[in-house]
Structure formats: C-alpha cells, structure tokens
N, C-alpha and C positions, 0 to 999 in steps of 0.2 A: 714236396720238400723244395725249398729254395736255398741255393748255395751261391755264395759270392767269394770271389778272390778279392783280397783287400790288403792294405798296409795301414798300420796305425798312424794317426795324424802326426805330422812332424817328420815323416820319412822313415818310419819304422820298418821292421822286417815284414816281408809278405806272408800272408797266411790264407787259410780257407775257413769259412764259417758257414753255419746253417742258421737260417732266420727262424726265430720264434716270436711272432708279432713284430714289434719294431726293434727288437734286440738281435744282434748278430753274435752267435755263440761260436767261438773258435773250435775247430777240429784239432785235437791235440796231435802235435808232431807232423802236421801236414802243411806244406807250403805251396803245393801246386794242385789245383783241382784235377788236372789231367792224370795225376797219379792215383786218383780214385776210380778211374775208368778201366776198362779192359775185361770186365766180366759181365754177368747178367744183372748187375745193379747191386749185388751184395755189398760191395765196398762202399757205395754211396749210402746205403741204408745203415751200415755199421758206423759210418762217419757221422750221420745224423744223430744216432743214438749216443755216440761218444760226446758230441758237441753239447747235447742236452744237459750234461753234468757240469759244463763250464760256465763261469760268469759271463753274462752277455755284455756286448759293447753297444753303445749308442751310436746313432747315425753320425753325430758330430765328432765321434772319436775315431772314425776311420775314413780312409780314402778308398772308394770302391774302384777296383781295377776291372778290366775285361774279365769275364768269368774264365775264359781260356785265353790268356794273354799272348801265347805263342802257339797257335794251332799248327799241326803238320801241314794242312792245306785249307784253302777256303774256295769252295765252288759256289758261285752265285748263279742261281737259275733264273728263269723268267717265266713264272708259273701262273700269273694272274692275267686272264684274257683281256680285261678292260685296259690294263696298262699296256699290253702288247699292241692292241688295236690303236689306242690313242697316241702312244709314244711313236709308233711306226708312222702314223699319219703326220706327226709333228716334224718328222725329218724326211717327208716325201716318199714314204714306202708303204706298200701294202703287206698284209700278213701272209707269209708263205703257208700254204695248207700243210706243209710238213710239221709246223708247230703243233698241230692237233694230233699228230701221229707219234711224236716223240718229244720229250722235254729237251731244253737246250740250256747250256750254262757256259760261263767263262771262269777261268781261274783268276782270282785277285790276290793281293799281296799280304801274306801273313805278317810281314814286318811293318805294315801300316796300321795294325790293330790299335785302337784307342779305347780307353775306358769310358764309362757312361757320362762322365762329367768333364772330360778332357776337351780343351780347345781344339778347334779344327782350323788349320791354316790354309788359306787360298793357295792352290798350286801355282808354281811359277808360270807366268805368261797367261793365266786364265782370267777372264772377266765374266764367266758364266758358271759359277759354282752352284750346284744343286744338291739337295738331300734326296735320299730314296728310302722310303718307309717300308721296312721289311721285318720278317721274323726269320729265325734260323734254327735248324736242328743241329745238335752236337752228337757225333757218333760215339757210342759207348763201348763197342767191341768190334774187333776186326771181322771182315767178311769180304768175300769175292763172289761175283756172279750171283748175287742174291735175287730171289724173287721178291715182289713187293710184300708178300706175307712175311717172308723171312726178314726183309729189310726193316720192317716196323720194329722188330725186336732188337735191332742194333742201334736204336736211337736212345741215348741216355736222357735227353731233355731238350728244352727249347729256350731261346732267349730273343730279346729284341735286337734288331740289327739295322744299321744305317750304312748304306753304300754311298759315300760322298762322290759326286761325279762332276768333273769339269766338262761341261757340255761342248764348249768350243774346241777344246783339245780333242775330245772324243770324236766330234764330227770331222775334224781335219784328218786325224790319223786313220779313220775307218774308210776314207776314200782310197786307201791303199789295200783294202780287202784283208786286213789283219787287225786283230784287237777285239775289244777295247784294251788299251794299254795305259798310257800316261793319263788318259782321261779319267781313270779310276784307280790310280796307283798310289795316292797320297794319304788316304785315311779311310778306315772302316771302324765304326763305333759299335761295340758290343756291350750288352748288359741291361740292367745292373746285376742280374743274377741268372743262374740256370734254374729253370723250373723243370723238375723231373717229369718224365713222360707220364707216369702214373697220376701225378697231380693234375695234369692238363686233360687227361682222358675223359673226365665227366663232361667236358665242354666240346667233345667231338661233334662236328656238324658238317654236312657236305663232304668235301674232300679235305677239310681242315678242322678248324676249331672256332667256336663262337667267341671270338676275341676281337673286340673293337680296336682298331689302330687309328690314331689321330696324330696330326702334326700342327704346330703353331709356329709362326715366325714373329718375334717381338710381341707376343701375346695375341696376335691376330690369327683366327682359325684359317688353316690352309687345307689340310688333307683329312679325309675320313673314309675308312674302309673297314673290311672285316676279313679275318683270316679264314673264315668258312668259305670265302669266294674262290679259293684256289681251284684252278682247273686240273693241275697235276698235284697229287697228294705228296706229302713228305716221303711216304713209303715208296712211291713210284720214283721220286727223285733220287732217293738213296739207292734203289735198285739199279737205276740207269747209271748213276755215278760208279757203282761197283762192277759194271759190265766190263769184262776183260782186264780188270785190275783189282786193287784192294781199297776198301775204305778202312781207316785205322782209328783208334781211340783219339778223340780230340779234333778230328776233321769237322769242319763247319760246312753245312749245306744251307745256303741262303734261299729264301723263297722267291726272290725277286720282288719288285715293287707292287704293293697293293694298288688297286684302282684309285686314281686321283692322288697317289702317294708321292708325287714329285712336282717340281715347278715346271719341268718340261711339259707335262700333261696339262697342268692348270693354265699355263700361258697359252697353250694351243687352243683351249676351249674358251677361256675368258679374256685373253689378251695379255701381252707382255707388260702393259702399264699397270694392270691390276696385280700381276704376279711377277715382279722383277726377280732376277737371279740374286743370290745372296751377296752381301757386301760386308766388309770388315765392320765389326761392331754389332752385327745382327745376333740375336739369340734364337736358336732353333730348339724346340722341345718336341720330342716324339714320345707318345704314350701307347702302351699295349696292355692295359688292364693288369692281369696277373703277371705279365712279363715285365712290368715296371716301366721306367721312363729313362730316356736318354736326353740330356740337356747339354748343348754345345754352344759356346761363344765362337763366332767366326772372327779369325784374326787375319790381318794383312799378310800377304805372301811376299816372297822375294822376287825380283825380276828374273826372267829366264836367261841363263848363260848361253850365248851363241855357241854353236858347235864348230863352226868355221866361217871365215869371212866371205868366201865365195861359194854359194850353193850349187853352181852349175858343175855338172860332171864332165869328164872328157868327152863322153858320147854326146852330151847336149851341146858342148862347144863345137864339136865337129859338125853336127847337124846345122848349127847356126851358121858356121862358115860356108857350108855347102849351099845355103839358101841366100847368101849375099849376092847382090848384082855382080855379074862378071865372073862368078865362081865357075870352075870347069865342070862340065857335065860328066 
C-alpha cells in the first residue's frame, strides 16, 4: 500500500490518502498519517480499506506533502560503503574501521522537512549546495533496546529521502569537531508517499531491497545506485537507534547516500567541471522505483547575516598583544 499526505489544490485542508493506480483515495476523517501509526499496522490496513470506498483524486487535484510532515525526529545514517569511502576521500579522510563495527548517524532538522515537489532554497552563505540520494524508514510503533529482529517489525514503511547539504558550510563547521549542523539544516525532502513494509518485502535483496535509485540535474544523468547495496540493514539501523533510548511512531531513519548519490562523490571521481554544485534555477529529480520521485527547483538564497563585527575573542586579542614586538615576557 502507498499512502500520501496531501492538500487539495488551491490550499485546501490537509488529508491522508491511499493510492489505487493513479488515483489518490482520501482516508475518511484522517488529516495526519502519523495518527495511523502506533500499532502492528492494523490502523494502516484499516485506513486503506476505508479509503477504497472513497472517490479518488487525480494527481493534478492535489499538492503532495511530505508523508510525515513533522516527524518527532530524523536520524540520518551513513550505511552505503561506496559513499563512505568516496566521500571520505573527497574531504581528505580515510574510513575509520569502526564504521564496519557499528553504524553511525546524525540528527537533522524536523522543521526543515519539505514535500516531494517543494522548492529548495540555497542556504545563506553557501555556494556548494548538494543533493544526497537516499531512502528512509518510518517507525511504526515505539520500542527501546530492540534487537535487529525485533526492530524490523517496528518499521511501518519506506519513502524516498533527500538530505540537501551545503558542502562548504559543512566542511568549515566540522573543523570544530562538532556537527554536521548548518551544512545540513535547511532542507530535507520526503516523499512522495510511504510504501508499507509488506509491499516492499518481495524486493528484499542483500541487506536492503532491489530498488534502483537515480538522480538527474536539468535532465542530465548524475547518480545511479541500488538500495540492495546497503552495508547496514534498516533493521540494524533501527536497532542501533533504539539502543539506550526509544524510537517512536513517525521517527525517520535515513539510509545515508547511495554510492554515486551526491555531487561531492561525482566531482571527486570525474572532476568539478563535469559535476558542479547546484545553482539557482537548476532542477533536481530523484527517482526510486516503487518509492516514487522527488523533484525540486533550486532557488536563490539570502545572504548570511553577520553574527558580530569583530570575530576575535578576548583570549585571541590577549594572545595577539603578547606576540607584538616589545610585549613583556
């Protein structure tokens, strides 16, 4: 089953619908998909059955929103080996062997969630905006300290995910050994629908699913990978996320970038002239087979507002004074 959050064209009230072919059938009385989570999937199945009796809406009649527009949290992992190796080399690092012993993630911004057709604005001060082609699991019911076997049963479904990254901001702030923060704080695109776990199950392959993931920029082919190439499975990622805490309904677990799935990798391998960072006016399209497609126009950003006129701290000024010729020892 595929479920979308939407509003009718012209700014109507939000709703949730189930797809039957190319028609979206509203779930009666439901305005938030997250309200259908929290159990073993019975609510989702009942919602699909209820929607089947409703008149369908055409694609042109609705604005598709992020399936979960306001998730409780978004953890984005880094679970594809090819991306880890190539992206690390692009910024002058080698892969720490620890990556092969435990998965790693960072928390990104739930307030920055965008729908599958929403514009993406270049973050203030950035000239190196990048897309990251990913998939994500959505947690269906609460759990803590889950084993991987248990964790698999806590996944409600999957969706396409793009972690938009300002590579120049990211590189600068991570020199301070904290983050990423503002480099990945402005936009995350979800959608266009949630594919329930049972529907994707026949495509299980490797540690993931046989789902081809591709990206184009202005119609030119950029990225091509497959969700079956995951090194860490979604069950393992959810298990790790639940360790010492809780995962709750609506939490989003990103896979990290598929191999070749970002400009940082492509420019490292093929050169920056062949794969420049995104500019205002570009059109980025990400596709994931049964997970649907995200299409985003890139819009110009605002200039960064200075935090203060004099960046030097009192400690730095004192050190500078002490280093001046004639300063007392």
